[in-house]
C-alpha positions as CSV (number, residue, x, y, z in Angstrom):
1,M,0.1,11.4,23.7
2,K,0.8,9.3,20.7
3,L,0.9,10.2,17.4
4,L,-2.3,8.7,16.2
5,F,-4.2,8.5,19.0
6,N,-7.7,7.6,18.7
7,K,-7.9,7.2,14.6
8,V,-9.2,4.6,12.9
9,A,-7.0,3.2,10.0
10,I,-7.6,0.4,7.2
11,V,-4.9,-1.0,5.5
12,T,-5.5,-3.3,2.5
13,G,-3.2,-5.8,1.3
14,A,-2.1,-6.6,5.0
15,A,-1.7,-10.5,5.4
16,H,1.4,-11.4,3.9
17,P,4.0,-11.4,6.8
18,M,7.1,-9.7,4.7
19,G,4.5,-7.3,3.1
20,M,4.3,-3.5,3.4
21,G,0.6,-3.6,4.9
22,V,1.2,-5.5,7.7
23,A,4.4,-4.0,8.8
24,T,2.5,-0.6,8.3
25,A,-0.2,-2.1,10.3
26,L,2.1,-2.5,12.9
27,K,3.7,1.0,13.1
28,L,0.4,2.4,12.9
29,A,-1.0,0.5,15.8
30,Q,2.0,1.4,17.8
31,A,1.4,5.0,17.2
32,G,-2.0,4.8,18.7
33,A,-4.4,3.7,16.0
34,K,-7.1,1.6,15.9
35,V,-6.0,-0.6,13.0
36,I,-8.4,-3.2,10.4
37,L,-6.2,-5.3,8.4
38,T,-8.0,-6.2,5.3
39,D,-6.8,-9.2,2.7
40,L,-8.2,-11.3,0.5
41,G,-8.9,-14.0,2.5
42,R,-10.5,-16.2,-0.4
43,N,-10.4,-19.5,1.3
44,E,-10.4,-20.9,5.4
45,Q,-6.2,-20.7,5.5
46,E,-6.4,-17.1,3.9
47,L,-9.0,-16.0,6.6
48,E,-6.3,-17.7,9.3
49,I,-3.7,-15.8,8.4
50,L,-5.4,-12.8,8.0
51,E,-6.6,-13.2,11.6
52,Q,-2.9,-14.1,12.7
53,R,-1.9,-10.8,11.6
54,A,-4.2,-8.7,14.2
55,D,-3.3,-11.0,17.1
56,E,0.2,-10.2,16.5
57,I,-0.5,-6.5,16.8
58,R,-2.7,-7.3,19.7
59,E,-0.7,-8.8,21.5
60,L,1.6,-6.1,21.3
61,G,-1.0,-4.1,23.0
62,G,-2.4,-2.6,19.6
63,S,-5.9,-2.6,18.5
64,A,-6.7,-4.6,15.2
65,I,-9.1,-6.2,14.1
66,A,-9.3,-8.6,10.6
67,M,-11.6,-8.1,7.6
68,A,-11.8,-10.1,4.4
69,V,-11.9,-7.7,1.5
70,D,-11.9,-8.5,-2.3
71,I,-11.0,-5.3,-3.3
72,T,-11.8,-5.8,-7.0
73,Q,-15.4,-6.4,-5.7
74,R,-17.1,-2.8,-4.8
75,S,-19.9,-4.4,-2.7
76,Q,-16.8,-6.4,-0.3
77,I,-15.7,-2.5,-0.1
78,D,-18.7,-1.1,1.0
79,V,-19.8,-3.8,3.5
80,C,-15.8,-2.8,5.1
81,V,-16.5,0.3,5.7
82,E,-19.9,0.1,6.8
83,K,-18.8,-2.4,9.5
84,V,-15.8,0.0,10.7
85,I,-18.2,2.6,10.7
86,E,-21.0,0.7,13.0
87,Q,-17.9,-0.2,15.2
88,Y,-15.9,2.8,15.5
89,G,-18.0,5.8,14.0
90,Q,-15.0,7.0,12.2
91,I,-12.3,6.8,9.5
92,D,-9.6,8.8,9.7
93,I,-6.7,7.2,8.0
94,L,-6.5,4.6,4.6
95,F,-3.7,3.0,3.3
96,N,-4.0,1.4,0.2
97,N,-1.7,-0.9,0.0
98,A,-2.7,-3.6,-2.2
99,G,-0.7,-4.5,-5.4
100,S,-0.6,-7.7,-8.4
101,P,2.8,-8.0,-9.8
102,V,1.0,-10.0,-12.5
103,G,2.2,-7.0,-14.4
104,C,5.8,-8.1,-14.8
105,G,7.4,-9.7,-17.6
106,E,8.4,-8.7,-21.2
107,F,5.7,-6.2,-22.7
108,L,5.2,-8.6,-25.7
109,N,4.4,-11.8,-24.0
110,M,1.9,-10.0,-21.7
111,T,-1.6,-11.4,-21.7
112,D,-4.9,-9.7,-21.9
113,Q,-5.5,-11.4,-18.5
114,Q,-2.2,-9.7,-17.1
115,W,-3.8,-6.5,-17.9
116,E,-7.0,-6.9,-16.9
117,I,-5.6,-7.9,-13.1
118,S,-3.5,-5.1,-12.8
119,Y,-5.7,-2.6,-14.0
120,Q,-8.5,-4.3,-11.6
121,V,-6.5,-4.5,-8.3
122,N,-3.7,-1.5,-9.1
123,V,-6.1,1.3,-10.0
124,K,-10.1,0.5,-9.8
125,G,-9.2,-1.0,-5.9
126,T,-7.4,2.2,-4.9
127,V,-10.5,3.9,-6.5
128,D,-13.2,2.3,-5.3
129,F,-12.0,2.3,-2.0
130,C,-11.6,5.4,-1.6
131,Q,-14.6,6.7,-3.1
132,A,-16.2,4.4,-0.6
133,V,-14.0,6.5,2.6
134,I,-13.9,10.0,1.3
135,P,-17.6,10.8,2.1
136,I,-17.2,9.4,5.4
137,M,-13.8,11.6,5.9
138,I,-15.7,14.6,4.8
139,E,-18.3,14.3,7.4
140,N,-16.5,13.7,10.4
141,G,-13.9,16.8,9.1
142,G,-10.8,15.4,7.3
143,G,-8.6,12.4,6.8
144,S,-5.8,11.4,5.7
145,I,-4.9,8.8,2.4
146,I,-2.2,7.5,1.6
147,N,-2.1,5.1,-2.2
148,N,1.3,2.8,-2.5
149,S,2.4,3.6,-6.0
150,S,5.8,2.6,-6.7
151,L,9.5,4.1,-7.8
152,S,8.1,2.5,-11.1
153,G,5.0,5.0,-10.8
154,L,7.5,7.5,-11.6
155,A,9.6,6.2,-14.4
156,A,9.6,3.3,-16.1
157,I,11.3,0.1,-15.2
158,E,12.2,-3.1,-17.9
159,K,9.9,-5.9,-18.0
160,M,7.4,-4.1,-15.9
161,A,4.8,-2.0,-18.2
162,A,1.4,-3.3,-16.9
163,Y,2.4,-2.6,-13.2
164,T,4.2,0.4,-14.4
165,A,1.3,1.8,-16.4
166,T,-1.2,1.6,-13.5
167,K,1.3,2.5,-10.2
168,F,1.7,5.9,-12.8
169,A,-1.8,5.8,-12.5
170,V,-1.9,5.6,-8.9
171,V,0.2,8.7,-9.0
172,G,-2.2,11.0,-11.2
173,L,-5.0,9.4,-9.4
174,T,-3.6,10.4,-5.9
175,K,-2.8,14.3,-7.4
176,A,-6.1,14.9,-8.5
177,L,-7.8,13.9,-5.1
178,A,-5.4,16.3,-3.4
179,C,-6.9,19.0,-5.7
180,E,-10.4,18.1,-5.2
181,F,-10.5,17.5,-1.9
182,G,-8.2,19.8,-0.2
183,R,-10.9,22.4,0.8
184,N,-12.6,19.5,2.8
185,N,-9.2,18.7,4.8
186,I,-8.3,15.5,3.4
187,R,-4.7,14.9,2.4
188,V,-4.0,12.6,0.2
189,N,-0.4,11.3,-0.6
190,S,1.6,8.4,-2.4
191,V,4.4,6.6,-1.3
192,C,6.9,5.2,-4.1
193,P,9.1,2.2,-2.7
194,G,12.0,1.4,-4.6
195,N,13.7,-2.0,-3.9
196,I,12.1,-3.3,-0.8
197,W,12.6,-6.5,-0.3
198,T,8.9,-8.3,0.1
199,Q,7.6,-11.2,-1.8
200,M,6.9,-8.7,-5.2
201,G,10.6,-7.5,-4.4
202,Q,11.4,-11.2,-5.0
203,I,9.8,-11.5,-7.8
204,E,11.2,-8.8,-9.5
205,A,14.3,-10.4,-8.3
206,E,13.2,-13.0,-10.2
207,L,12.8,-11.7,-13.5
208,L,16.4,-9.9,-13.0
209,Q,17.7,-13.1,-12.5
210,E,20.2,-14.5,-14.9
211,D,21.5,-17.9,-15.7
212,G,24.3,-19.0,-13.0
213,Q,23.0,-16.3,-10.5
214,S,21.5,-17.2,-7.2
215,I,18.6,-14.4,-5.5
216,D,21.0,-13.7,-3.4
217,D,22.8,-12.4,-6.3
218,V,20.4,-10.5,-7.8
219,K,19.6,-8.9,-3.9
220,A,23.3,-8.2,-3.6
221,D,23.1,-6.8,-7.5
222,M,20.1,-4.8,-6.7
223,S,21.7,-3.4,-3.6
224,A,24.6,-1.8,-5.3
225,K,22.5,0.2,-7.3
226,V,20.7,2.2,-3.9
227,P,23.1,4.9,-2.7
228,L,22.2,3.6,0.9
229,E,23.6,0.1,-0.3
230,R,21.2,-2.0,1.0
231,C,17.3,-3.1,-0.3
232,G,15.1,-1.8,1.8
233,V,12.3,-3.6,4.4
234,S,8.8,-3.2,4.9
235,A,9.2,-0.9,7.7
236,D,11.3,1.3,6.2
237,V,7.7,2.3,3.6
238,A,5.7,2.6,6.9
239,N,7.6,4.8,9.2
240,A,6.8,7.1,5.5
241,V,3.0,5.9,5.7
242,V,2.6,6.7,9.5
243,Y,4.5,10.0,9.3
244,L,2.1,11.1,6.0
245,A,-0.8,9.6,8.2
246,S,0.1,12.3,11.3
247,D,-0.3,15.8,11.7
248,M,3.3,16.2,11.4
249,A,2.6,16.0,7.6
250,S,0.1,18.3,7.9
251,Y,0.8,20.9,5.2
252,V,1.8,17.9,2.8
253,S,-0.7,16.7,0.4
254,G,-0.6,15.9,-3.2
255,V,2.9,14.4,-2.7
256,A,4.7,11.4,-4.6
257,M,7.1,10.3,-2.2
258,P,10.4,7.7,-2.8
259,V,11.1,5.4,-0.2
260,S,14.1,4.2,-2.1
261,G,17.1,4.6,-0.3
262,G,18.4,7.3,-3.1
263,M,17.9,5.3,-5.6
264,A,16.9,7.0,-8.7
265,P,13.8,5.5,-11.0
266,G,14.3,4.4,-14.1
267,L,13.5,6.2,-17.7
């Protein structure tokens, strides 16, 4: 029997082909879960891309549906959860993956809008999705929530003040919920990716880029800082999420797990 046979999993931020969301959705489906992929879906093109991600999973024999959800809008989260319950009757796994990279840049040049977007997406969206699914998990006898933080949620990294502050908040939320809902058999953990080559990894590389350097040069420099001597890929994070979602991690809760190839965080 597959590791997550007949489980129902919601994954946020699952549209980008390089992203951790779609990679995790695929791994969850391969492990037997029925997966709901969510992302903004602000227009027809975005909706089509999201549906393509679900199609890819179905073509490989998995079960997946796509839903447009703006996690900064609690009403949209509630509608998503209601639809999932109508269709499947349960929610067993939530991967709060959606995040915003706008909190990167020089601190003195950061705007109120950058701070607000960072908070609304990285913190409030995660809070609201947890609030929406936890009562259902309690009713169903338990569940597993995995929040995507960052190595920046464990220590500071230069020129990422708002991103770092909000990712610290995600780790704090994770630990608080693990304490409060352990009695309900709900496990709450976070993954803390390091140098993962996604669209956000590319943004970070651009911030670190110096005169005359190519992105490939920056990527090589980033890889050299990792004991395993490579940048990670989205599947590396996805594997960690599947483990934390499964009964293999049945006694693991409140953990902020680095997925960083041995790379230590900053200060």
